C-alpha positions in Angstrom: 31.2 32.1 78.9 29.7 29.8 81.7 28.8 26.3 80.9 28.4 22.7 82.6 31.7 21.0 83.2 32.4 18.3 80.7 33.4 14.9 82.0 34.6 11.7 81.0 31.4 9.7 81.1 29.6 12.7 78.8 28.3 11.5 75.5 29.8 13.4 72.6 29.8 12.7 68.9 32.1 13.8 65.7 30.2 15.6 62.9 29.8 12.2 61.5 28.1 10.4 64.3 31.3 8.9 66.0 31.7 8.3 69.4 33.9 10.7 71.3 35.8 9.0 74.3 37.8 11.0 76.5 40.8 9.6 78.7 41.5 11.9 81.9 44.5 11.7 84.1 42.4 13.5 86.5 41.9 11.2 89.7 40.9 14.0 92.2 37.9 15.8 91.2 34.6 14.1 90.0 31.5 15.5 88.4 28.5 13.3 88.4 30.9 10.6 89.5 33.2 10.8 86.9 36.6 12.5 86.3 36.2 16.1 85.1 37.8 16.5 81.8 40.6 19.1 81.3 42.3 20.7 78.2 45.4 18.1 78.7 43.1 15.3 78.4 43.0 13.0 75.2 39.7 12.7 73.4 39.5 9.9 70.7 37.0 9.2 68.3 35.7 5.8 67.5 33.2 4.5 64.8 33.4 7.5 62.5 32.3 6.4 59.0 33.3 9.6 57.0 34.7 8.9 53.5 35.8 11.5 51.0 34.2 11.3 47.5 35.9 9.4 44.9 35.9 6.2 42.9 36.5 4.3 45.2 35.7 6.5 48.1 38.5 7.3 50.4 38.1 6.5 54.1 38.8 9.7 56.0 37.5 9.0 59.7 37.7 11.6 62.6 40.2 10.1 64.9 41.1 12.7 67.5 39.3 16.0 69.0 41.3 19.0 69.9 39.1 21.1 72.2 40.0 25.0 71.7 38.7 27.2 74.5 38.3 25.7 78.1 37.1 27.3 81.2 38.9 30.7 82.3 38.6 30.5 85.9 38.2 26.8 87.3 41.1 24.4 86.9 41.6 20.8 87.9 45.2 19.7 89.0 46.7 22.8 87.2 44.7 22.2 83.9 41.6 24.4 82.9 38.4 22.2 82.8 36.4 21.8 79.5 32.9 22.9 79.2 29.8 21.6 77.4 30.2 24.8 75.6 33.9 24.4 74.6 34.3 24.7 70.9 36.3 21.8 69.3 37.5 20.5 66.1 37.7 16.8 65.0 40.9 15.7 63.0 41.5 12.9 60.2 44.6 10.8 60.0 45.8 13.5 57.6 45.2 16.0 60.4 42.7 17.8 58.4 40.0 19.5 60.5 36.6 18.0 59.7 34.2 19.9 62.0 33.2 20.4 65.6 32.2 17.7 68.0 28.9 18.0 69.7 28.0 17.1 73.5 24.9 15.5 73.5 24.5 14.3 77.1 26.5 15.9 80.1 25.9 16.6 83.8 23.7 19.8 84.2 24.5 20.6 87.9 28.3 21.9 88.0 28.8 25.2 86.3 32.1 26.9 85.6 33.5 29.9 83.7 
């Protein structure tokens, strides 16, 4: 399914509003002036305040994002690029899935499949 290429400067959030920060090793391909993100890159979550119910509540913030399906045809440095439409899961410190990340702001010009 085609979609805009996700890049390091895009804005994404976890299901609880934490900010997703992607760190890329790509130094060759820029999209909107920022490195294009690939499936091999690391996406970490900062500022997630999710807590499990209980007395007292147990902190269980989202810590990382695992992108599940990258682009099929477009690669950067041998790795498939991520798309704005790529499904993902956010994980807690106990490695429990806590829901998908949402890409809020992304570049609209460069489309990949």
